[in-house]
C-alpha positions as CSV (number, residue, x, y, z in Angstrom):
1,M,0.2,-0.1,0.0
2,M,1.6,3.5,-0.9
3,E,1.7,6.1,1.9
4,T,-0.3,9.5,1.2
5,P,2.5,12.0,0.1
6,I,2.9,14.7,3.0
7,H,3.7,17.5,0.8
8,S,1.7,18.0,-2.4
9,L,3.4,19.7,-6.0
10,S,1.5,23.0,-5.1
11,D,3.2,22.9,-1.7
12,L,6.7,22.6,-3.2
13,F,6.2,25.9,-5.9
14,R,5.0,27.7,-2.8
15,Q,8.4,26.7,-1.0
16,L,10.0,27.7,-3.7
17,G,8.5,31.1,-3.9
18,L,6.5,30.1,-7.3
19,D,2.9,30.4,-7.8
20,D,0.9,27.3,-6.9
21,D,-1.7,27.6,-9.2
22,P,-2.1,24.8,-11.2
23,M,-2.3,26.8,-14.7
24,A,1.1,28.5,-13.8
25,M,2.5,24.9,-12.7
26,D,1.8,23.4,-15.7
27,G,3.1,26.8,-17.4
28,F,6.0,26.6,-15.4
29,V,7.0,22.7,-16.4
30,A,6.0,23.9,-20.2
31,V,8.7,26.5,-20.5
32,H,11.7,24.8,-18.3
33,R,11.0,21.2,-20.1
34,P,12.6,19.0,-20.8
35,L,15.4,19.3,-18.8
36,S,19.1,18.0,-19.7
37,D,20.3,14.5,-17.9
38,R,23.2,16.1,-17.5
39,V,22.2,18.4,-15.2
40,L,21.2,17.9,-12.0
41,L,17.3,19.6,-11.1
42,A,19.2,21.5,-8.2
43,D,21.4,23.3,-10.9
44,A,19.3,23.9,-13.3
45,P,19.9,27.4,-14.8
46,F,16.1,28.5,-14.0
47,W,16.9,28.4,-10.3
48,D,17.8,31.4,-7.8
49,A,20.5,30.4,-4.9
50,S,17.5,29.8,-1.9
51,Q,15.5,27.6,-4.3
52,A,18.7,25.6,-5.5
53,R,19.7,25.4,-1.5
54,L,16.3,24.2,-0.7
55,L,16.0,21.6,-3.3
56,R,19.5,20.4,-2.5
57,E,18.8,20.0,0.8
58,E,15.6,18.2,0.7
59,L,17.0,15.9,-1.4
60,A,19.4,15.3,0.6
61,K,17.8,15.0,3.9
62,D,15.5,12.3,1.8
63,G,12.7,13.3,4.1
64,D,9.1,14.4,3.5
65,W,9.6,16.8,0.6
66,A,12.1,14.1,-1.5
67,G,9.2,12.3,-3.2
68,V,7.6,16.0,-4.3
69,V,11.1,17.4,-5.6
70,D,11.3,14.0,-7.3
71,H,8.0,14.2,-8.9
72,L,9.1,17.9,-10.1
73,N,12.0,16.2,-11.3
74,S,10.7,13.8,-13.6
75,L,8.1,16.2,-14.9
76,L,10.9,18.8,-15.9
77,R,12.6,16.0,-17.9
78,A,9.0,14.4,-19.3
């Protein structure tokens, strides 16, 4: 049985200081996709320093946010 994620994609967008409206999130992904497989998510050129740090820290912790960060990563590579 899969656990329900604690945080949603819109929660992550808010944490990153981005608009969490569904259309805005879809637009963000559309504009920045496809992200090269050679670029780590946190190293993508469209993040500012604090956004990149948040993404790195949450993935390193492998905690509550890691799943939704991974989801964003997969959306940007699709």
